[in-house]
C-alpha positions in Angstrom: 29.4 -2.1 -9.3 27.9 -3.5 -12.5 24.3 -3.5 -13.6 23.6 -7.0 -12.3 24.7 -6.0 -8.8 22.5 -2.9 -9.0 19.5 -5.0 -10.1 20.1 -7.5 -7.3 20.3 -4.7 -4.7 17.1 -3.1 -6.0 15.4 -6.5 -6.0 16.5 -7.1 -2.4 15.3 -3.7 -1.4 11.9 -4.2 -3.1 11.6 -7.6 -1.4 12.4 -6.0 1.9 10.0 -3.0 1.6 7.0 -4.7 0.0 6.0 -6.7 3.1 6.5 -3.6 5.2 4.1 -1.5 3.0 1.6 -4.3 3.0 1.7 -4.7 6.8 1.4 -1.0 7.4 -1.6 -0.8 5.0 -3.3 -3.7 6.8 -2.7 -2.2 10.2 -4.0 1.2 9.1 -7.0 -0.4 7.6 -7.7 -2.5 10.7 -7.3 0.5 13.0 -9.5 2.6 10.8 -12.1 -0.2 10.6 -12.3 -0.5 14.4 -12.5 3.2 15.0 -15.3 4.0 12.6 -18.0 1.3 12.0 -20.0 3.6 9.7 -17.0 3.8 7.4 -16.2 0.1 7.7 -17.2 -0.8 4.2 -14.9 1.9 2.8 -12.0 0.4 4.6 -12.9 -3.1 3.6 -12.9 -2.0 0.0 -9.5 -0.2 0.5 -8.2 -3.4 2.1 -9.3 -5.4 -0.9 -7.7 -2.9 -3.2 -4.5 -3.2 -1.3 -4.5 -7.0 -1.7 -5.3 -6.7 -5.4 -2.6 -4.1 -5.8 0.1 -6.2 -4.1 -0.8 -9.1 -6.4 -0.4 -6.9 -9.5 3.0 -5.8 -8.2 4.0 -9.4 -7.8 3.0 -10.1 -11.4 5.0 -7.1 -12.6 8.1 -8.0 -10.6 7.9 -11.7 -11.7 8.6 -10.7 -15.3 12.1 -11.3 -16.7 12.5 -7.6 -17.5 12.8 -5.9 -14.2 12.2 -2.2 -13.9 11.3 0.5 -11.5 7.6 0.2 -12.5 6.7 -2.0 -9.6 8.4 0.2 -7.1 6.8 3.3 -8.5 3.4 1.6 -8.5 3.8 0.5 -4.9 4.8 4.0 -3.7 1.9 5.6 -5.5 -0.6 3.0 -4.3 0.5 3.3 -0.7 0.3 7.1 -0.8 -3.2 7.0 -2.3 -4.5 4.5 0.2 -2.9 6.2 3.2 -4.2 9.6 2.1 -7.7 8.3 1.6 -7.7 6.7 5.1 -6.3 9.9 6.7 -8.8 12.1 4.9 -11.7 10.0 6.0 -10.5 9.9 9.6 -10.1 13.7 9.6 -13.6 14.0 8.1 -15.1 11.7 10.7 -13.3 13.5 13.6 -14.4 16.8 12.3 -18.0 15.6 12.1 -17.9 14.3 15.6 -16.5 17.6 16.9 -19.4 19.6 15.4 
């Protein structure tokens, strides 16, 4: 397997995983938004960040020089967004229990 085949397989994998990450982020944001109206603006901001982040990744991946930078950015961004949503939900649930 030469380098071009590896780059093609990585590109195909990124093209496959990118919509999944975006859909999961949108679903989590929508669920979080419907559960907690008080925190709705936070999740709207997170949703806008997610959209902006995916546009940035598309710009990075559209360059001629392909690298792992887009994949690393998408993983880090997804982890940050999901952890913020989970933290805020735990905080809301804890406040409701008290």
